N, C-alpha and C positions, 0 to 999 in steps of 0.2 A: 754714876754710870753703872749699868748692869754688868755682871761678870760675863766673860766669854763662854760660849757653849759650843760643842761639837755635835753635828747632826750626821748620823750614818744612814745612808739610803740603800736599801736592799731591793734588787730587781730580780724577782724569782724566775722570770722567763728570760732575763737578759735584755729585754726590750724596754727602753725608758718610756715608751708611749703606752705601755701596758700597765700591769699592776705594779705599784711602788709602795714600799713600806719604809717609813722614816722613823728613826728613834733618836732621842737625846741619849748620848752615851753615858752620862752621869746621872740619869734620872730614870724613873719608870714611866716614861711618856712615849707613846707610839701613835703615829698617824698613818692611815692607809688611804691611798688614792687609787680609785678603781674606775676606769672608763666603763660605760655601759656594755661595750663589747667584751669586756673581761670579767663580767660578773660571775660566769661559770668557774673561772680560775680562783676567784676570791672565795666563793662558797665551798670550794673543795679544800680550803686551807683551815688549819686549826683555829686561826684568829677569828674566823667568822663565827 
């Protein structure tokens, strides 16, 4: 059985339907979900 992990989700605008940044708290793994309508917010961030 795999070990348990914790995922931290950051909502830069506070809206869960907009830009979402998820990270594994114990690893250097990051996933970014961007709706097409929020691409301008994404490209303004340093992660882009």
